C-alpha positions as CSV (number, residue, x, y, z in Angstrom):
1,X,42.3,199.7,148.0
2,X,41.8,197.5,144.9
3,X,44.8,199.1,143.2
4,X,47.0,198.3,146.2
5,X,45.9,194.6,146.1
6,X,46.5,194.4,142.4
7,X,50.0,195.9,142.8
8,X,50.8,193.5,145.6
9,X,49.6,190.6,143.5
10,X,51.8,191.6,140.6
11,X,54.8,192.0,142.8
12,X,54.1,188.5,144.2
13,X,54.0,187.0,140.8
14,X,57.3,188.7,139.9
15,X,59.1,187.5,143.0
16,X,57.7,183.9,142.5
17,X,58.8,183.9,138.8
18,X,62.2,185.0,139.7
19,X,62.5,182.4,142.4
20,X,61.2,179.7,140.0
21,X,63.6,180.7,137.3
22,X,66.5,180.7,139.7
23,X,65.6,177.2,140.9
24,X,65.3,175.9,137.3
25,X,68.6,177.6,136.4
26,X,70.3,175.9,139.4
27,X,68.8,172.5,138.5
28,X,69.9,172.9,134.9
29,X,73.4,173.9,136.0
30,X,73.6,170.9,138.3
31,X,72.4,168.6,135.5
32,X,75.0,170.0,133.0
33,X,77.7,169.7,135.7
34,X,76.8,166.1,136.3
35,X,76.8,165.3,132.6
36,X,80.2,166.9,132.2
37,X,81.5,164.9,135.1
38,X,80.1,161.6,133.6
39,X,81.7,162.6,130.2
40,X,85.0,163.3,132.0
41,X,84.9,160.0,133.8
42,X,84.1,158.2,130.5
43,X,86.9,160.0,128.7
44,X,89.3,159.2,131.5
45,X,88.1,155.6,131.3
46,X,88.6,155.5,127.6
47,X,92.0,157.1,127.8
48,X,93.1,154.6,130.4
49,X,91.9,151.6,128.5
50,X,94.4,149.9,126.3
51,X,94.1,146.2,125.2
52,X,96.9,144.9,122.9
53,X,96.9,141.6,120.9
54,X,100.3,139.8,121.4
55,X,99.9,136.6,119.4
56,X,97.4,134.3,117.8
57,X,97.5,130.8,116.4
58,X,95.0,128.2,115.3
59,X,94.3,124.6,116.4
60,X,91.8,122.0,115.2
61,X,92.7,122.7,111.6
62,X,91.7,126.3,111.7
63,X,88.5,125.9,113.7
64,X,89.9,127.1,117.0
65,X,91.8,130.4,117.6
66,X,93.9,131.1,120.7
67,X,94.5,134.9,120.9
68,X,96.7,136.3,123.7
69,X,95.8,139.9,124.8
70,X,97.5,142.1,127.3
71,X,96.0,145.0,129.4
72,X,98.6,147.7,128.9
73,X,96.3,150.5,130.2
74,X,95.3,151.7,133.7
75,X,91.8,150.4,133.8
76,X,90.6,147.1,135.1
77,X,88.7,145.2,132.3
78,X,85.8,142.9,133.1
79,X,82.2,142.3,132.1
80,X,83.4,140.2,129.2
81,X,79.8,139.2,128.3
82,X,79.3,142.8,127.1
83,X,82.3,142.7,124.8
84,X,81.5,142.6,121.1
85,X,83.8,140.3,119.1
86,X,83.9,140.3,115.4
87,X,86.1,138.3,113.0
88,X,86.8,138.7,109.3
89,X,88.3,135.8,107.5
90,X,88.4,133.5,104.4
91,X,87.2,129.9,105.1
92,X,88.6,126.6,104.1
93,X,85.8,125.6,101.8
94,X,86.5,125.4,98.0
95,X,85.9,127.9,96.6
96,X,86.8,129.9,99.7
97,X,84.1,132.2,101.2
98,X,84.5,135.5,102.9
99,X,83.0,136.0,106.5
100,X,82.3,138.9,108.8
101,X,80.9,137.2,111.9
102,X,79.8,138.5,115.3
103,X,80.8,135.8,117.8
104,X,78.6,135.3,120.8
105,X,80.1,135.1,124.3
106,X,79.8,131.9,126.2
107,X,80.9,131.2,129.7
108,X,81.8,127.6,128.7
109,X,84.2,126.3,126.1
110,X,82.4,126.9,122.8
111,X,81.7,123.7,120.8
112,X,80.1,125.3,117.8
113,X,80.7,129.0,117.5
114,X,81.6,131.6,120.1
115,X,84.3,132.8,122.4
116,X,85.4,133.0,126.1
117,X,88.3,134.2,128.2
118,X,90.2,130.9,128.6
119,X,92.8,132.1,131.2
120,X,94.1,135.2,132.8
121,X,97.8,135.3,133.8
122,X,99.9,137.7,135.9
123,X,102.8,139.7,134.5
124,X,105.1,136.9,135.5
125,X,103.1,134.3,133.6
126,X,101.5,132.7,136.6
127,X,97.7,132.1,136.5
128,X,95.6,134.7,138.2
129,X,94.3,133.2,141.5
130,X,92.2,136.0,143.0
131,X,90.5,138.4,140.5
132,X,89.6,135.5,138.2
133,X,87.1,137.5,136.1
134,X,89.1,140.7,136.0
135,X,91.9,141.6,133.6
136,X,94.0,143.9,135.6
137,X,96.6,146.3,134.2
138,X,99.7,144.3,133.3
139,X,97.9,141.0,133.1
140,X,97.4,138.9,130.0
141,X,94.4,136.9,128.9
142,X,94.0,134.0,126.4
143,X,90.9,134.3,124.3
144,X,89.4,131.1,122.9
145,X,87.4,131.5,119.7
146,X,85.6,128.7,117.8
147,X,84.7,129.2,114.1
148,X,82.3,127.5,111.7
149,X,83.6,127.0,109.1
150,X,87.4,127.1,109.9
151,X,89.9,129.6,108.5
152,X,91.5,128.4,105.3
153,X,95.2,127.3,105.4
154,X,97.5,130.3,104.9
155,X,94.5,132.7,105.0
156,X,94.6,135.9,107.0
157,X,92.0,136.8,109.7
158,X,91.3,140.0,111.7
159,X,89.6,140.0,115.1
160,X,88.1,143.2,116.4
161,X,87.0,143.7,120.0
162,X,84.7,146.5,121.1
163,X,84.4,147.1,124.9
164,X,81.4,148.7,126.7
165,X,83.2,152.0,127.2
166,X,83.6,152.5,123.5
167,X,87.2,151.5,123.2
168,X,88.1,148.9,120.5
169,X,91.2,147.0,119.4
170,X,92.0,144.7,116.6
171,X,94.5,142.0,115.8
172,X,95.4,140.5,112.4
173,X,97.1,137.2,111.9
174,X,97.2,134.3,109.4
175,X,96.6,130.6,109.8
176,X,99.7,128.7,108.9
177,X,100.0,126.7,105.7
178,X,99.4,123.0,105.8
179,X,102.4,120.7,106.0
180,X,102.9,118.6,102.9
181,X,104.1,115.0,102.8
182,X,106.5,115.1,99.8
183,X,107.9,111.6,100.0
184,X,106.6,108.3,101.3
185,X,108.4,105.6,99.4
186,X,108.4,102.9,102.1
187,X,111.2,100.9,103.8
188,X,112.9,97.8,102.5
189,X,115.1,95.7,104.7
190,X,116.1,92.1,105.3
191,X,114.3,89.8,107.5
192,X,115.4,90.3,111.2
193,X,117.3,93.4,110.1
194,X,117.4,97.0,111.2
195,X,117.0,100.0,108.8
196,X,117.1,103.8,109.2
197,X,114.0,105.8,108.3
198,X,115.8,108.4,106.1
199,X,114.4,111.4,104.3
200,X,114.6,109.4,101.1
201,X,111.8,107.3,102.5
202,X,109.7,109.8,104.5
203,X,109.9,113.6,104.0
204,X,107.6,116.6,104.6
205,X,107.8,120.3,104.0
206,X,106.0,123.4,105.2
207,X,106.6,127.0,104.0
208,X,106.3,128.5,107.4
209,X,107.9,125.9,109.7
210,X,111.3,124.3,110.1
211,X,112.0,120.6,110.0
212,X,112.2,120.4,113.8
213,X,108.6,121.8,114.0
214,X,107.1,119.1,111.7
215,X,106.1,116.3,114.1
216,X,105.1,112.7,113.1
217,X,102.9,110.8,115.6
218,X,102.7,107.1,115.3
219,X,99.0,106.3,115.5
220,X,99.2,102.6,114.6
221,X,102.5,101.0,115.4
222,X,104.1,98.2,113.3
223,X,103.2,94.6,114.3
224,X,106.1,92.7,112.9
225,X,108.8,94.9,114.4
226,X,109.6,98.0,116.4
227,X,110.2,101.7,115.9
228,X,112.7,103.2,118.3
229,X,110.5,106.3,118.6
230,X,106.7,106.7,118.8
231,X,106.9,110.4,117.8
232,X,109.6,112.1,115.9
233,X,110.3,115.2,113.8
234,X,111.4,115.7,110.2
235,X,114.7,116.8,111.7
236,X,115.0,113.5,113.5
237,X,114.5,111.8,110.1
238,X,117.0,114.1,108.5
239,X,119.6,113.3,111.2
240,X,119.0,109.5,110.9
241,X,117.7,109.1,114.4
242,X,114.7,106.9,113.6
243,X,115.1,103.2,113.0
244,X,112.9,100.1,112.5
245,X,113.9,96.6,113.6
246,X,112.1,93.6,112.1
247,X,111.4,90.9,114.7
248,X,108.5,89.0,113.2
249,X,107.8,87.4,109.8
250,X,106.6,88.9,106.6
251,X,106.0,92.5,105.6
252,X,104.9,95.3,107.9
253,X,103.7,98.9,108.1
254,X,102.9,101.7,110.5
255,X,100.6,104.7,110.4
256,X,101.5,108.3,111.2
257,X,99.9,111.7,111.3
258,X,101.8,114.9,110.5
259,X,101.4,118.3,112.3
260,X,103.1,121.6,112.3
261,X,101.7,122.4,115.8
262,X,98.5,124.0,114.4
263,X,97.4,121.8,111.5
264,X,97.2,118.0,111.3
265,X,97.3,116.0,108.1
266,X,97.1,112.3,107.5
267,X,97.0,109.6,108.6
268,X,99.6,108.1,106.2
269,X,100.7,104.5,105.9
270,X,104.4,103.8,105.7
271,X,105.0,100.4,104.1
272,X,107.8,98.1,105.2
273,X,108.9,95.5,102.7
274,X,110.9,92.5,104.1
275,X,113.4,91.5,101.5
276,X,114.7,87.9,101.4
277,X,118.6,87.9,101.2
278,X,120.3,86.5,98.1
279,X,121.9,83.0,98.2
280,X,124.8,81.9,96.1
281,X,123.7,78.5,94.7
282,X,126.6,77.8,92.4
283,X,130.3,78.8,92.6
284,X,132.1,75.9,91.1
285,X,134.9,77.8,89.4
286,X,136.0,77.2,85.8
287,X,138.7,75.4,83.8
288,X,140.3,76.6,80.5
289,X,143.5,76.3,78.6
290,X,146.4,78.7,78.7
291,X,145.9,81.8,76.7
292,X,142.2,81.1,76.0
293,X,138.9,82.8,76.9
294,X,135.6,81.4,78.2
295,X,132.4,82.7,79.6
296,X,131.7,82.2,83.3
297,X,128.8,79.8,83.5
298,X,129.2,78.2,86.9
299,X,128.4,81.2,89.1
300,X,124.8,81.7,90.1
301,X,122.8,83.5,92.8
302,X,119.1,83.2,93.6
303,X,116.7,85.5,95.3
304,X,112.9,85.0,95.4
305,X,112.0,88.7,95.5
306,X,114.7,90.2,93.2
307,X,114.8,90.0,89.4
308,X,118.0,88.5,87.9
309,X,118.9,91.8,86.3
310,X,118.9,93.4,89.8
311,X,121.2,90.8,91.4
312,X,124.5,92.7,91.0
313,X,128.0,91.3,91.2
314,X,131.0,93.6,91.9
315,X,134.6,92.5,91.4
316,X,136.5,93.6,94.5
317,X,139.9,91.9,93.7
318,X,141.0,91.5,90.1
319,X,142.4,88.3,88.7
320,X,146.2,88.3,88.4
321,X,146.7,85.9,85.5
322,X,144.0,87.3,83.2
323,X,141.3,89.8,82.6
324,X,137.5,90.0,83.0
325,X,135.2,91.6,80.4
326,X,133.1,93.3,83.1
327,X,133.9,94.6,86.6
328,X,130.2,94.9,87.5
329,X,127.6,92.5,86.1
330,X,124.2,91.0,86.9
331,X,123.0,87.4,87.1
332,X,121.2,88.1,83.9
333,X,124.6,88.9,82.3
334,X,126.1,85.7,83.6
335,X,123.1,83.6,82.3
336,X,123.5,85.3,78.9
337,X,127.2,84.3,78.6
338,X,128.3,88.0,78.6
339,X,130.9,87.8,81.4
340,X,134.2,86.4,79.9
341,X,137.5,85.6,81.5
342,X,140.7,85.6,79.3
343,X,143.9,84.0,80.6
344,X,147.2,85.7,79.7
345,X,149.5,84.5,82.4
346,X,149.6,80.7,81.9
347,X,148.8,79.7,85.5
348,X,145.7,79.2,87.7
349,X,143.9,82.3,88.8
350,X,141.0,83.7,90.9
351,X,139.1,86.9,91.7
352,X,137.1,88.1,94.6
353,X,133.6,89.6,94.4
354,X,130.4,90.6,96.2
355,X,126.8,90.1,95.3
356,X,123.8,92.2,96.4
357,X,120.0,92.4,95.9
358,X,120.2,96.1,96.8
359,X,119.4,95.4,100.5
360,X,121.7,92.5,101.6
361,X,125.3,92.2,100.3
362,X,127.2,88.9,100.4
363,X,131.0,89.3,100.6
364,X,133.9,88.5,100.3
365,X,133.4,85.6,97.9
366,X,136.0,84.0,95.6
367,X,135.7,82.5,92.2
368,X,138.6,80.1,91.3
369,X,140.0,79.5,87.8
370,X,142.0,76.5,86.8
371,X,144.4,76.9,83.8
372,X,145.7,73.7,82.1
């Protein structure tokens, strides 16, 4: 009887062991199957995730980056707070330093350092109105990143984004070079006059921007006159579209900043010198004998803001009964007795001339010569 009970007990243990192993095996198989399913889903999610950088540019002199991304995959992207955003760049400090920074996500516009999704737009460019926090396939998002310190002018930067499902993307770009103000010589014009702001007066250049992209903004307007434009481009200057008209009294100036759309330099002061026009104070003609020569001493022009050597006479109609030693001469030449008329025809004569201080020209004027 004892042997029968022992055998029965052994058989029970064997059956129980088999059942237990079978249950464990089934559970293990289920766990493995679920794990494979999760892996398949994760792989499908990764395969369907594609985020492409389209363009990037900086504002605030390299401290703010606006990066446009497009969801070209099949998976909706969200949970932006779990994205890891890294940036590699050279800063604008001298000497320039190298940075690899992890930027924190912020739901509000970052004021110190960080990033957020600024806007999501549909494939037609219209703002997303329903899934505001979801970047659907075919949609684009503008990423706003704030850096401390800023990217250096002309320096390259790389932004890398790692998403929670293990997919990452990167985009490399460069901050544009700073525009350079090459010429700022100031304007000179007569009182109550109008002058053109030419590129000989104000000119800027930029290695990565055209003249039409370089914009001057008037931050302090003139007080003794008026500019016809409050903002203008280098191309406007090159095409002589910008003018200043003097309406007050005395000298003037105005202040401008210069931008290429990303960087702002300045402000710069453009001076305006008001030039008093010349006045002919003596033009009494001359008298000499037939066939003789004499210096012209009765022709004089005054100008309070122009040296005598810069008051220039130009003969516009020659004398018909004699010759002049100079066709162009200054008030200093006249005062020095260097301009000589020689009579060869035997009768009275004259010549016409103009005089200028470089800003205002007086003409036509006539100098009479009496021959005895």
